[in-house]
C-alpha positions as CSV (number, residue, x, y, z in Angstrom):
1,M,-1.3,-0.7,-48.4
2,L,0.9,-0.5,-45.4
3,R,1.7,2.7,-46.8
4,T,-1.7,3.7,-46.5
5,V,-1.9,2.8,-43.1
6,A,1.1,4.3,-41.9
7,S,0.0,7.3,-43.8
8,E,-3.3,7.9,-41.8
9,V,-2.0,7.1,-38.3
10,P,-1.5,10.1,-36.6
11,W,3.2,10.0,-35.2
12,P,4.5,10.4,-32.6
13,P,1.2,8.9,-30.4
14,G,-0.4,11.5,-28.4
15,V,-3.1,12.4,-25.9
16,H,-5.4,12.2,-28.4
17,E,-5.6,8.9,-28.1
18,F,-7.4,9.2,-24.0
19,F,-10.1,11.2,-25.5
20,P,-12.2,9.4,-28.0
21,P,-14.3,11.2,-30.0
22,P,-17.9,11.3,-28.7
23,I,-20.1,8.4,-30.2
24,A,-23.7,9.5,-29.4
25,G,-25.3,11.7,-26.9
26,P,-26.8,15.9,-26.2
27,D,-23.9,16.1,-24.6
28,H,-21.3,14.1,-26.6
29,W,-20.8,11.6,-23.1
30,F,-21.1,8.5,-25.0
31,T,-17.8,7.3,-26.2
32,K,-16.5,4.8,-26.4
33,F,-15.1,4.8,-23.3
34,T,-18.1,4.4,-22.1
35,L,-19.3,1.7,-24.9
36,F,-16.5,-0.4,-23.3
37,L,-17.8,0.2,-19.5
38,W,-21.1,-1.4,-20.6
39,I,-19.6,-4.2,-22.2
40,S,-17.6,-5.3,-19.6
41,V,-20.3,-5.0,-16.9
42,A,-22.8,-6.4,-19.2
43,V,-19.5,-9.4,-19.5
44,I,-18.9,-9.3,-16.4
45,L,-23.2,-10.2,-15.1
46,I,-23.6,-12.5,-17.9
47,F,-21.0,-14.2,-16.8
48,F,-21.7,-14.8,-13.0
49,L,-25.8,-15.8,-13.8
50,V,-24.3,-18.3,-16.0
51,A,-21.7,-19.3,-13.9
52,Y,-24.5,-20.3,-10.8
53,R,-27.9,-20.7,-12.5
54,S,-27.6,-23.7,-11.8
55,P,-25.1,-24.2,-9.1
56,K,-23.3,-27.8,-8.3
57,L,-21.4,-30.0,-5.8
58,V,-19.5,-30.9,-8.3
59,P,-18.7,-27.8,-10.7
60,T,-18.6,-27.3,-13.9
61,R,-15.6,-25.5,-16.1
62,T,-17.5,-22.1,-15.5
63,Q,-18.4,-22.0,-12.3
64,W,-14.8,-23.4,-10.8
65,M,-13.3,-20.4,-12.1
66,A,-16.2,-18.1,-10.6
67,E,-15.4,-19.9,-7.6
68,S,-11.7,-19.9,-7.5
69,V,-11.9,-15.7,-8.9
70,Y,-14.1,-15.7,-5.3
71,G,-12.4,-17.7,-3.1
72,F,-9.2,-15.3,-4.2
73,V,-10.2,-12.2,-3.2
74,R,-11.4,-14.0,-0.2
75,D,-8.8,-16.0,0.6
76,G,-5.4,-14.3,-0.4
77,I,-6.8,-10.9,-0.3
78,A,-9.7,-10.0,1.9
79,K,-9.2,-12.6,4.8
80,D,-5.4,-12.0,4.9
81,M,-5.8,-8.1,5.3
82,I,-8.9,-7.6,6.8
83,G,-8.8,-11.1,9.1
84,A,-11.6,-13.0,10.0
85,R,-14.1,-9.5,9.1
86,G,-12.5,-9.6,5.5
87,V,-15.0,-12.1,5.0
88,A,-17.8,-9.6,4.6
89,F,-16.4,-7.3,2.3
90,A,-15.5,-10.5,0.1
91,P,-18.1,-9.9,-2.4
92,Y,-17.6,-6.4,-2.8
93,L,-13.6,-7.1,-3.2
94,S,-14.3,-9.6,-5.8
95,T,-16.4,-8.0,-8.0
96,L,-14.1,-4.3,-7.9
97,F,-11.5,-6.8,-8.4
98,V,-13.2,-8.7,-11.5
99,F,-14.1,-5.1,-12.8
100,V,-10.6,-3.8,-12.7
101,L,-9.4,-6.8,-14.8
102,V,-12.1,-6.5,-16.9
103,M,-11.4,-2.8,-18.0
104,N,-7.6,-3.3,-18.3
105,L,-7.8,-6.6,-20.3
106,W,-9.4,-4.4,-23.3
107,A,-5.9,-2.5,-23.1
108,I,-4.6,-6.0,-25.4
109,I,-8.2,-6.5,-27.4
110,P,-6.7,-6.3,-31.3
111,G,-8.7,-3.5,-32.5
112,V,-9.6,-1.3,-29.3
113,Q,-6.0,-1.9,-27.6
114,M,-7.4,0.9,-24.9
115,S,-8.3,0.5,-21.0
116,P,-10.7,3.0,-19.9
117,N,-8.4,2.6,-16.9
118,S,-6.6,5.1,-18.8
119,H,-8.3,7.9,-19.0
120,I,-8.1,9.2,-15.7
121,A,-11.8,10.0,-15.0
122,F,-12.7,5.2,-14.5
123,P,-9.6,5.4,-12.0
124,A,-10.4,8.5,-9.8
125,M,-14.0,7.0,-9.2
126,L,-12.7,3.9,-8.7
127,A,-10.5,5.9,-6.5
128,V,-13.6,7.6,-4.5
129,I,-15.9,4.4,-3.8
130,T,-12.8,3.3,-1.4
131,Y,-11.8,7.2,-0.2
132,V,-15.7,6.2,0.7
133,L,-15.5,3.0,1.9
134,F,-12.6,3.0,4.0
135,N,-14.0,6.4,5.8
136,Y,-17.8,5.2,6.1
137,V,-16.0,2.2,7.5
138,G,-13.6,3.3,10.2
139,I,-16.6,5.8,11.4
140,R,-19.4,3.3,12.1
141,E,-16.8,1.1,13.6
142,H,-14.9,3.8,15.9
143,G,-17.4,7.1,15.8
144,F,-15.8,10.2,14.0
145,A,-13.7,11.9,16.9
146,K,-12.4,8.1,17.6
147,Y,-11.2,8.0,14.3
148,M,-9.8,11.0,13.5
149,K,-7.8,10.6,16.2
150,A,-6.7,7.1,15.6
151,Q,-6.1,7.9,11.7
152,L,-4.1,10.9,13.1
153,V,-2.1,10.7,15.6
154,P,-0.3,7.7,16.0
155,P,0.4,5.7,20.0
156,G,3.7,7.1,21.0
157,V,4.0,10.3,19.3
158,P,5.1,13.2,21.8
159,W,2.8,15.4,22.7
160,W,4.9,17.9,20.6
161,L,5.7,16.5,17.8
162,I,1.7,15.3,17.4
163,P,1.0,18.8,15.1
164,L,2.8,17.8,12.8
165,V,2.3,14.3,12.9
166,A,-0.6,14.9,12.8
167,V,-1.3,17.1,9.6
168,I,1.5,14.9,7.8
169,E,-1.4,12.2,8.9
170,L,-4.3,13.7,7.3
171,L,-2.5,14.3,3.8
172,S,-0.7,10.8,3.7
173,T,-4.9,9.6,4.8
174,F,-7.2,11.3,3.8
175,I,-5.8,13.5,0.5
176,L,-2.9,10.9,-0.8
177,R,-4.4,7.8,-0.3
178,P,-7.4,8.2,-2.8
179,L,-5.2,10.3,-5.3
180,T,-1.9,7.9,-5.3
181,L,-4.6,5.1,-6.0
182,A,-6.1,6.2,-8.9
183,L,-2.8,8.1,-10.3
184,R,-1.2,4.2,-9.9
185,L,-3.9,2.1,-11.8
186,F,-4.8,5.0,-14.5
187,A,-0.5,5.5,-15.2
188,N,-0.1,2.4,-15.6
189,M,-2.2,1.6,-18.3
190,F,-1.7,5.2,-19.5
191,A,2.6,4.1,-20.0
192,G,0.8,0.5,-21.5
193,H,-1.2,2.1,-24.6
194,V,1.3,4.4,-25.1
195,I,4.4,2.5,-25.5
196,L,1.8,0.0,-27.9
197,L,0.7,2.5,-30.1
198,V,5.0,3.3,-29.8
199,F,6.2,-0.5,-31.6
200,S,3.7,-0.5,-33.7
201,L,2.8,2.2,-35.4
202,G,7.0,2.8,-35.4
203,G,7.0,-0.8,-37.5
204,F,5.0,0.8,-39.9
205,M,6.5,3.7,-40.2
206,L,10.1,1.3,-40.0
207,F,9.0,-0.1,-43.5
208,N,7.8,2.6,-45.1
209,S,10.8,4.3,-44.5
210,E,13.1,5.3,-47.6
211,A,15.9,3.6,-45.8
212,I,16.0,0.3,-47.2
213,F,18.2,-1.0,-43.9
214,L,15.5,-0.1,-41.6
215,K,12.8,-2.3,-42.9
216,P,13.7,-5.6,-41.3
217,V,13.8,-3.7,-38.1
218,S,9.7,-3.0,-38.6
219,L,10.0,-7.0,-37.9
220,L,11.7,-6.6,-34.3
221,S,9.8,-3.5,-33.5
222,W,6.1,-5.1,-34.9
223,A,8.3,-8.3,-33.0
224,L,8.1,-6.5,-29.3
225,A,4.8,-4.9,-29.8
226,I,3.2,-8.2,-29.6
227,G,6.3,-9.6,-26.6
228,L,4.7,-5.7,-25.0
229,T,1.5,-7.3,-25.6
230,L,1.9,-10.1,-23.8
231,F,3.5,-8.4,-20.4
232,E,0.7,-6.2,-20.7
233,L,-1.9,-8.9,-19.5
234,L,0.9,-9.8,-16.9
235,V,-0.1,-5.8,-16.4
236,A,-3.6,-6.0,-16.3
237,A,-3.7,-8.8,-13.5
238,L,-1.1,-7.4,-11.7
239,Q,-2.7,-3.8,-11.0
240,A,-6.3,-4.7,-10.7
241,Y,-4.8,-6.7,-7.6
242,V,-2.8,-3.8,-5.9
243,F,-6.5,-2.0,-6.1
244,V,-8.2,-4.4,-4.4
245,L,-5.3,-5.3,-1.9
246,L,-4.4,-1.6,-1.6
247,T,-8.6,-1.3,-0.3
248,S,-8.2,-4.6,2.3
249,F,-5.6,-2.5,3.7
250,Y,-7.1,0.3,3.7
251,V,-10.4,-0.7,5.2
252,Q,-8.0,-3.1,7.3
253,T,-6.5,0.4,9.2
254,S,-9.8,2.0,9.3
255,L,-11.2,-1.1,11.3
256,A,-8.4,-1.3,13.3
257,D,-7.7,0.7,17.1
258,E,-4.4,1.5,15.9
259,H,-2.2,2.0,13.0
């Protein structure tokens, strides 16, 4: 059985893992990543609908979990980063946090073990939404001209340095922010999947090796795969937190008169 599995798996793992064949669709757009996305949305909707279908003063366990997630994002991220005005952004930020977290958790689900966020298209789309949000909020708050001045010309910069500083701030705020936001999430989930593949499939390769002394090493490889799966759970939660934290920070800088 193990020899059959080892002979069927690709070795070493490659980037083809992140471009799964289509499941259906006239233009081959419906892949398992799309399926995981829709399941994630359905799970989130069902969870919150069940949690709040009959809210009680003394919350049920499900209601308590939902309120805890919202309270954590509202008080621990939105209000801490944006201030009192952060409460207005708490519903979106909570939704973003739960969505990214659930999408990341696919990386540790047996039989799947791959997050849609390990494909750059999904983090890129989330980064675009954040990009539109903080720019829209800033322009609505200050007006286009004042917003651009606040973002491109920090206070106290000598006039002769303004052209250089403005170019640096332009690259940092309007190009690198969404780029690094997407790449940070993508790279962590991409690397996590590859590492789990290496240790999981590596265990099969070692176990089926003709060198007898390598067979016990396969047990170590599988043990590391289990340990790294638990570590991947921490990474999944941390990356959801970081993504929402940075989104809040970008909103705060857009609302501020100076940055």
